[in-house]
N, C-alpha and C positions, 0 to 999 in steps of 0.2 A: 466789919466785912457780914454779915446773915444777918443781919436788922431789917425786923418787917416793921413795918408801917400797925397802929394802935391800931388793934381792932378785928384782925386780920391776924388771923393762922393761913398756916398750909394745911391742913386737918379737914375747915368744912367746907376750902374748897374742892379735891378728890374729893370728900361726900360727897359732892352736891354732884359732882362727872356724874360717881356709883350708884346716887338715886335717879336720876334719868338713862340710863344705860338698863339703870333693872326694869325703873320701869318700862322704858321698851322693850326690851326680852321676855318678858309677860304680856307684852302688848301682843306681841309676832306670836307667844308660846298661842295665847286666850287664839289667835284666827291659827294658829297651825291642826292647833285640837276644834276647833269648829272644823273645818275644811276638810279633815278625814272624818269628821262625822260622819256630814255630809253624803260625798264620799263614799263612804261605806253604805250606809242607810242606799242612797242609789242605784247602787251596789246591788245591792242585796233587792230592792226592788225591781229592778230589771233582769236578774236571775229567777225571780219567780212569775215573771210576765213568760221570761222566755221559755218556762219550763210547762208553760195550762196550753203556749201555743204548739207548742212542740206536740201535745197528746192531742190537741185539737188537730193537727195536721197530719199525724198517724192517725186518728181516726174516720178522716179523711181522704188517705189515700188508701185507707182496706176497704169502704165504701168506694174510694174508683176503681178499684180489681172489683170488687163484687159487679161494677156497672159493665164493665166490662168482657167481663165472661157473660155475663148474659147479654150484654150486646154478640158475644159471639157463639152463642148460641143461638137465637134471632135467625144472626145474617148463614148460619149451618140449615134454620126450618126453610126459611127464603128461600135458599138456593135447590133445595131436597124438593120444593113444590113445584121445582123449574123440568121437576123430574115425570114422565106420562104415566109411568110404575108406580110411581112413590103415591102421586094421585088416585091410581086404582084405589094401594089399598087402605086409603083412607075414606073414598068413598066405599067398597066393601062391610068396613070396619062400621060405618052407614048405613048400612043394608042395600045400595042401591048394587046395581049387578048389570051388566051390559044382559043385551038382549042372546044370544046365544049359547051364556051361560047356567049352569041349573046351579040353584045353591043347596048345598048339601044342613042340613040343621040336626045337633046332635042331645037328645031327648040326657040330659043328666036322672037317672034313676032316684028316687029318693026310700031307701032303706026305712 
């Protein structure tokens, strides 16, 4: 009925299959652990790089805004230079007057 050949028993054959399955499971678990560690490391490195680049971008945008404000100020000054009245004001500040004008200078008294 259930005779087995000499030297073979059912327990060792099951043990051999179990050892191979355990070995494959350990190999798979080792691969998964290494993969998860690598993915975590890559995530942290990229997160740090994104943070650095974000702060650099913020400083560049602030610099750009300052430059645009200065550009607008210069454009305004250039547009004022096209106005003859403004040119006359600048000339008077530097001591130039029209021929029919008489400059009036106020002297400050030193107490």
